[in-house]
N, C-alpha and C positions, 0 to 999 in steps of 0.2 A: 654611641651604642643604640640609643633610642631611634635615631634617624635611620640607622641600618635596619633595625627590626621593622620599622614602619614601611620602608621601601620593599623589604622582602615580603611583607604581608600584602602590599599592593600588587606585587608580581604574582603571588599565589592566587589572589582574588581574581586577577585577570585570567589566569589559567582555568579557574573554576568556570567562569563565564564562557570561555572558549570551548572547553570540553563539553559543557552542557549544550551549547548550540550545535556542535558537531554531532552529538549523540542523537539529537532530535530529528536529524535529516533522514529521509528515506534513502536507503542504499540497496541497490539491486545487484544480484549476481548476473553477469552478462550471459545470455543464452542465445543460441541461434534459433531461427524459425522452426527447424525440424524438432528441436527440443521442446519448444513452446507448444507445438502441435501434439507431441506425444504425451506431455504432462497434462494437457487440458482434457476435460470431460466433454465440453461442448465448445465449438468454435462457430461463430455466425456473424453475419452483418445485419444490423437492424437499426431502427430509429426509435429513440426514447420517446415514449408517450406520457410517462408519469414518473415523478421522483418523490420519494418520501424519506423521512429520517426516523430511525429506530434507535433509541438510547439503549445502552446496556451497562452491565455492572463495571466494565473496565473503564468507563468514563468517557471514552472517545466517541462512541455511537457509530452507527452505520447509515450510509445512504443506500436506499433500496430503489433500484431502477427497473421499470417495466419497459421492455423493448418489443417492438413488432418486427420480427425477422423478415428479411427478404431473400437471403441465401444462407444455407447451412453448409458448413465445410466439415464439420465433425459432430457426431452425436445424433440424438433424435431430431427429426425434422418436424418442427411445429411452428405455429404462427406467433406465439407469445413466449417470451422468456422473462423471468424475474431474476435479477442478479443483485447481490449485495456487495458493498465495498466499504472500507473505512471512510468516515466522513472528513478526515483530516489528511491533507497531502503529506505532512511529515510522517504519518503512519502508513504511508504507501497507498492511500486511497486514490481511486481513479475518479476523474471529474466527469460526471454525467449531467446533462442539462436537457430539459424537455425540448424536443424538436431536433436535437442533434443526432447524427448517424455515426455509428461506430462499428469497427471490427472488434469483436469481443472474444477473448480466450478465457473461458470460465472453468474453474475446478469445483471441488466439493462433491455434492450428490446431485442427482438429477432434479430434485425438488428443492434443493438448497444450494444453488450455485453461488460461487463467490469469485471475485476478481480483484486485481490490484494494479497499481501503476507499473508493477514489475512483470505483469503477465504477458505483455506483448500487444496490448490493445492499441488501436489506431483510430484517429478521427477521420471520417470519410465525407466526401461530398454528398449533398442531399440527393435523394433519388432511390432507385432500387436496382440499378444495373450491377452486373458482376464486377468484381474489383479489377482494376488495371493499374499498370505501373505509373501511368501519368496522373493517377489520383493523388500522388504525393504522400506526405506524412509517413515516410518510411516504408512504403509499399514497394520493396525492392524485387528484383527478379527472383532472388532466393526465396523470399516470402511467398510470392505468387506461386512458385513451383511447389513449395511445401504445403500450401493450402490445397492444391489440387483442384479438381473439378467440383464445383458446388452443386447442391440440390436447390433448385429454386422453390421457394415457399409459395404455395397456393393459398391466397387469402380467401377465407370462406366466410368472413364476417363474424367469426367467433368472438364472444364477449371478452373484453379486456379483463385480465385477472385483477382481483383486489390485492393491494399490497399487504403482505403479512410479514411479521417479524421473522428474521432468518433463524434457522435452527441448524447449527453446525456442530456435528459430533466432535467433542473434545476441545472445541475452541469457538470463540465468537469473533475472531479476527479474520478479516478477508485476506490479510497478508500472512497468515499462518497456515500450517498444514492441518487439514481436518483429519481426525483419527479415522483410520480404516479406509482412507481415500486419498487421491492425489489432488492437492489444492493448488489452484492457480497462483496463489500468493506465496508458494514455497520458495520462490526466487528471492524474496526479500530477506536480508540478513537479520539475525536475531537482535542486533543492536538498533535496528530501524524503529522509528516511531517513539512517541512519548512514553510508551509502556516498556521500552527496552530496558532490561536490567543493567546492561553494561554502563550506560551513561550515569545511572543512579549510583552504581558502585564507585565509579571514578570520582564523582562529585563528593560522595561521602568520605572517601579516603583523603581527598585533598582538604576537605573541611577539618578532618582530624589533624592533618598536618599543620593547618593554620593555627588551631588551638594549641598544639604542642609548641610551635615556634613562638607564639605569643607568651606562653607560660615560661619557656626557657629564656626569652629575651628579658622578661620582667625580672626573673630571678637573677640573671647576670647583672642587670642594671642596679638592683637593690644591693647586691654583694659589693659591686664596685663603689657605690655611694657610701656604704658603711665602712669601707676600708680606708 
């Protein structure tokens, strides 16, 4: 009886580890380029000039990237954009690095833009030319058509903005919907990221099951031994 109980406990423990790992992965709702364009507040191509990290109460923190735009496909045409995203990939954070160029789909508000790995962003070749299909990284005919004709940004030598902590109404997560606006990270499912409540609930329920099984096995063993 004891061997059976131990084997069952080992199986349940493995299930706990499996469900915990699955819940922590970023999961995105698949959307087409037209949907991504419509849900974004700003869409632009630009080169990252600076990256900073801003901690927050949720524990994950944010990466804040400053980009110098070369073409704007939607939203206000300006030289500089500041965008925040989760600092962790499992929380659907997007990877920005100084010197890299990206096509960015941003949500939130004009002065508090957010993005995520679910937004439709793409890494681009260095330079400042308009996007072409042969640039690779998912730049399909459908995406180029959805982007439409861009506005080329005229660089005036305006000072690079200072990185400031993001202020997102109703949420601090780049992968969540900002209150009163359409957030770029709304494509991420609620279970994504280390803050997802679903994974925590599953782990808690399984843990309760483990305790119950252990107690029941011990009771059965003692009863059998005494009889």
